Each structure stands twice: as C-alpha cells, then as structure tokens.
C-alpha positions in Angstrom: 10.9 -3.0 -12.7 9.9 -0.2 -15.1 8.6 3.2 -13.9 4.9 3.6 -14.0 3.7 7.2 -14.8 0.7 8.7 -13.1 -1.2 9.0 -16.4 -0.7 5.3 -17.0 -2.3 4.5 -13.6 -5.2 6.8 -14.4 -5.8 5.2 -17.8 -5.7 1.8 -16.2 -8.3 2.8 -13.6 -10.6 4.4 -16.1 -10.4 1.4 -18.5 -10.9 -1.1 -15.7 -13.9 0.8 -14.2 -15.5 1.1 -17.7 -15.1 -2.7 -18.4 -16.4 -3.5 -14.9 -19.4 -1.2 -15.3 -20.3 -2.7 -18.7 -20.1 -6.2 -17.2 -22.4 -5.2 -14.3 -24.9 -3.6 -16.6 -25.0 -6.7 -18.8 -25.6 -8.9 -15.7 -28.3 -6.5 -14.4 -30.2 -6.7 -17.7 -29.8 -10.4 -18.3 -29.5 -12.1 -14.9 -30.9 -9.8 -12.2 -32.0 -11.6 -9.0 -30.0 -14.7 -9.7 -26.7 -16.1 -8.5 -25.3 -15.6 -12.0 -25.7 -11.8 -11.5 -23.8 -12.0 -8.2 -21.0 -13.9 -9.9 -20.8 -11.3 -12.7 -20.6 -8.5 -10.2 -17.9 -10.4 -8.4 -15.8 -10.9 -11.5 -16.4 -7.4 -12.6 -14.8 -6.2 -9.4 -11.9 -8.6 -9.9 -11.4 -7.5 -13.5 -11.6 -3.9 -12.5 -9.0 -4.2 -9.8 -6.4 -6.5 -11.5 -4.8 -3.9 -13.9 -4.4 -1.1 -11.3 -3.1 -3.7 -8.8 -0.4 -4.9 -11.1 0.6 -1.3 -12.0 0.6 -0.3 -8.4 2.8 -3.2 -7.4 5.3 -2.6 -10.2 5.5 1.1 -9.3 5.9 0.3 -5.6 8.8 -2.0 -6.4 10.4 0.6 -8.6 10.2 3.3 -5.9 11.5 0.8 -3.3 14.5 0.0 -5.5 15.2 3.7 -5.9 15.1 4.4 -2.2 17.4 1.4 -1.5 20.0 2.6 -3.9 20.1 6.2 -2.6 22.6 5.4 0.3 24.9 3.7 -2.2 24.7 6.7 -4.5 25.5 9.2 -1.7 28.4 7.0 -0.6 29.8 6.9 -4.1 29.5 10.7 -4.3 31.4 11.1 -1.0 34.1 8.7 -2.2 34.5 10.6 -5.5 34.8 13.9 -3.7 37.4 12.6 -1.4 39.6 12.1 -4.5 39.3 15.9 -5.2 36.6 15.9 -7.8 34.1 18.8 -7.8 30.5 18.0 -7.3 29.4 18.1 -11.0 32.3 15.9 -12.1 31.6 13.5 -9.1 27.9 13.2 -10.2 29.0 12.5 -13.8 31.4 9.9 -12.6 29.0 8.0 -10.3 26.3 8.1 -13.0 28.4 5.6 -15.0 27.8 3.0 -12.3 24.8 0.8 -11.8 22.3 2.0 -9.3 19.3 0.1 -10.6 16.4 2.3 -11.7 18.1 5.3 -10.2 20.8 5.1 -12.9 18.7 6.5 -15.8 17.4 9.3 -13.6 20.9 10.2 -12.5 22.1 10.3 -16.1 19.3 12.7 -17.0 20.3 14.9 -14.1 23.9 15.1 -15.2 22.9 15.7 -18.8 20.7 18.7 -17.7 23.7 20.1 -15.7 25.9 19.8 -18.8 23.3 21.8 -20.8 23.6 24.7 -18.4 21.1 24.1 -15.7 22.2 24.7 -12.2 22.7 21.9 -9.7 19.6 23.0 -7.7 17.4 23.1 -10.8 18.5 19.6 -11.9 18.0 18.3 -8.4 14.5 19.6 -8.2 13.7 18.1 -11.6 15.0 14.8 -10.3 12.7 15.0 -7.3 9.7 15.6 -9.6 10.5 12.6 -11.8 11.3 10.1 -9.0 8.8 11.5 -6.4 9.5 9.0 -3.6 9.1 9.9 0.1 12.8 9.8 0.8 13.6 11.8 -2.2 11.2 14.5 -1.1 12.8 14.5 2.3 16.5 14.7 1.1 16.3 17.1 -1.8 15.1 20.1 0.3 18.0 19.5 2.7 20.5 19.6 -0.1 19.0 22.7 -1.8 18.8 24.6 1.5 22.5 23.8 2.1 23.3 25.1 -1.4 21.2 28.3 -0.8 22.8 29.0 2.6 26.2 29.1 1.1 27.6 26.1 2.8 29.6 23.3 1.3 27.0 21.1 -0.3 29.5 18.2 -0.6 29.6 17.7 3.1 25.9 16.9 3.4 25.9 13.7 1.3 27.6 11.6 4.0 25.1 12.3 6.8 22.2 12.1 4.3 23.3 8.7 3.2 23.4 7.5 6.9 20.0 9.1 7.5 18.4 7.3 4.5 20.0 4.0 5.5 18.6 4.4 9.0 15.1 5.2 7.6 15.2 2.2 5.4 16.1 0.0 8.3 13.3 1.4 10.4 10.8 0.8 7.5 12.0 -2.7 7.2 11.6 -3.2 10.9 8.1 -1.8 10.8 7.2 -4.2 7.9 8.5 -7.1 9.9 6.5 -6.1 13.0 3.2 -5.7 11.0 3.6 -8.9 9.0 2.0 -11.0 11.8 -1.1 -8.7 11.7 -1.4 -9.3 8.0 -1.3 -13.0 8.6 -4.0 -12.7 11.3 -6.3 -11.1 8.7 -5.7 -14.1 6.4 -6.3 -16.6 9.2 -9.5 -14.7 10.3 -10.9 -14.8 6.8 -10.3 -18.5 6.3 -11.8 -19.2 9.7 -14.8 -17.2 8.6 -15.0 -19.1 5.3 -14.7 -22.5 7.0 -17.4 -21.5 9.6 -20.0 -20.5 7.0 -19.4 -23.6 4.9 -19.6 -25.9 7.9 -22.7 -24.0 9.2 -24.5 -24.4 6.0 -23.6 -28.1 5.3 -24.0 -29.3 8.9 -27.0 -27.2 10.1 -28.9 -25.6 7.3 -28.7 -28.6 5.1 -30.4 -30.9 7.6 -32.7 -28.1 8.7 -34.1 -27.6 5.2 -34.4 -31.3 4.7 -36.5 -31.6 7.9 -39.0 -28.9 7.1 -39.8 -30.0 3.6 -42.7 -31.9 5.0 -44.0 -28.7 6.7 -45.2 -26.3 4.0 -46.2 -23.6 6.5 -42.7 -23.4 8.0 -40.9 -23.8 4.6 -42.8 -20.8 3.2 -41.9 -18.5 6.2 -38.1 -18.9 6.0 -35.4 -18.1 3.5 -34.7 -20.6 0.8 -31.3 -22.4 0.6 -30.4 -20.4 -2.5 -31.0 -17.2 -0.7 -28.8 -18.2 2.2 -26.1 -19.2 -0.2 -26.3 -15.8 -1.9 -26.1 -14.1 1.4 -23.0 -16.1 2.4 -21.4 -15.2 -0.9 -22.1 -11.5 -0.4 -20.6 -11.7 3.1 -17.5 -13.5 1.9 -16.9 -11.1 -1.0 -17.2 -8.0 1.3 -15.1 -9.6 4.0 -12.4 -10.5 1.5 -12.3 -7.1 -0.2 -12.1 -4.9 2.9 -10.0 -7.3 4.8 -7.4 -7.1 2.1 -7.4 -3.3 2.1 -6.8 -3.4 5.9 -3.9 -5.8 5.4 -2.3 -3.5 2.9 -2.7 -0.5 5.1 -1.1 -2.2 8.0 1.6 -3.8 6.0 2.7 -1.1 3.6 1.0 2.0 5.1 -1.2 2.7 2.0 -4.6 1.3 1.2 -3.8 0.7 -2.5 -1.2 -1.9 -1.4 -4.1 -4.0 -0.1 -5.6 -4.5 -3.5 -3.5 -7.6 -4.1 -4.5 -9.0 -0.7 -8.2 -8.3 -1.6 -7.8 -10.2 -4.9 -6.2 -13.2 -3.3 -8.8 -13.4 -0.5 -11.7 -12.9 -2.9 -10.6 -15.6 -5.3 -9.8 -18.0 -2.5 -13.3 -17.3 -1.0 -15.0 -17.8 -4.4 -13.2 -21.1 -5.0 -14.0 -22.3 -1.5 -17.7 -21.5 -1.8 -17.8 -23.0 -5.3 -16.2 -26.2 -4.2 -17.8 -26.8 -0.8 -21.0 -24.7 -0.6 -22.4 -24.8 -4.2 -21.0 -28.2 -5.1 
C-alpha cells in the first residue's frame, strides 16, 4: 500500500465536497420535492464519501503495516549490535532488508545520517514522516535515552517487546469489538426488513381500502410520501450506523465511512427492489 499524504486527503475531500454540492444544487433546481431529488442527494453523499474512504483505507493499511514491522526492525538492530556493529552501521545494515513500507523510510533516515545529521535529528524526521501512534510513542523514549547519556543500543530490545505487546493488545481489542460491528449490520438489516414488510403488508392494503373514502384519503400521507420518509430514515440509519461501527472497530470515526457506504448502498438496493418495485 502506498503512503497517502495529508495534502492528498485534503484535496480528495475538497474535490468530493465540490462535486457533491454541485449535484445537490442541480437536483434542487430541477427535481425539488420529488423522489428524484432524494436519490440525487443520496448519490451525491455516496460520491462525496467514496474517494476519501478509499484514501483513508489505503493510509490505514500503510500505517498498520509500518507498525507491524517495527518489532522486526528493532529485533534486527539488536542482532546487528550483538555482532559488534555501532548503531549507525547497524541501521545501515538493517535498511538493506525488507520491512515493507518501513524500508524506504529507513533508507531515508540512514541517508540523512550519512549526510551529517545526528541520530536524534534523523529519528525525529522519521517520526514526522511516518506519524503513527506507535512511532510517536517510541521515538521520544529513544531520544530521551540519547539525551540522558545512556546506551541507546540497549533500549531497542525492550522497545521491540513493548511494540509487540501493544500490537497484540490492539488485535485483541479488534477481535472483541468485531461482534458489536456485526450487531450494527444485523440491526440495520432488521430495520430495513421491518419497514419493507410494514409498507407492503400494512400500508399497501390500508391505502387500497381507503381509496373509496375521499375524506380519509385526503387527511393522511400519500404512499409516495411514506416511501420518501422510509428512504430518508434508511439513509440516515445507514450513514450514522456505519460511523459508529468504525468508531467501535478501529477507534476512529473516519474508519466507519466504508461501513456507511456499504449500508447505504445495501439499503438503497433493498428499497429499490422491494419497496419501489
């Protein structure tokens, strides 16, 4: 997975919001008050969310791969130092191995040190480029050990074990929250099934029975209005339910955008096939 820069995310959000806004304005001018306008707003939200969702997923995978390779990196540094190599030479040696997306960042760090930058400066630059939670936790420990005058080499082994333990705890948390994500999906599909059955089994015959009573038929909502209301409820339920699923599963709201897209599209297809068909 390639690294996604912050500017690329901002550009994707701005472009997506611009396209979505233009589509909504077009629908407002041409189809206001109809189901077509509702569908245009729906697809405007979908189009506005898809590019940032893809970039966020790619960036999340890149950061996750970096974190998972950090214990292997520290273990290799310890092994190289056990052979008698000084720290700069050990870093240069381990940079020749494959650590996934961390390899290129490590080569940049060793190149900066060869140009005359200190180990601490190169490490801080690495932290700014990678900018993962584990990197922000481990770099200050290493720099403080260097400033205190201790042997920096001795800190890599316990740091590798600390990162490995943190990764295992994160994986355990994801496994524990996965059933709650499934519950949100089940609750949404139960909600979708309920409104479809409610409309087709109750409202359908109800409207058919009052067609002969003009007084009553003029005092209640039309079938099209109820269909639009159910569509609004489904879209809102899908969008915010997906955000909650992402927050519980990954700990960040943006991770729920992909769940929102899945639920929204499933809800739209369900209503299109069974409610509007």
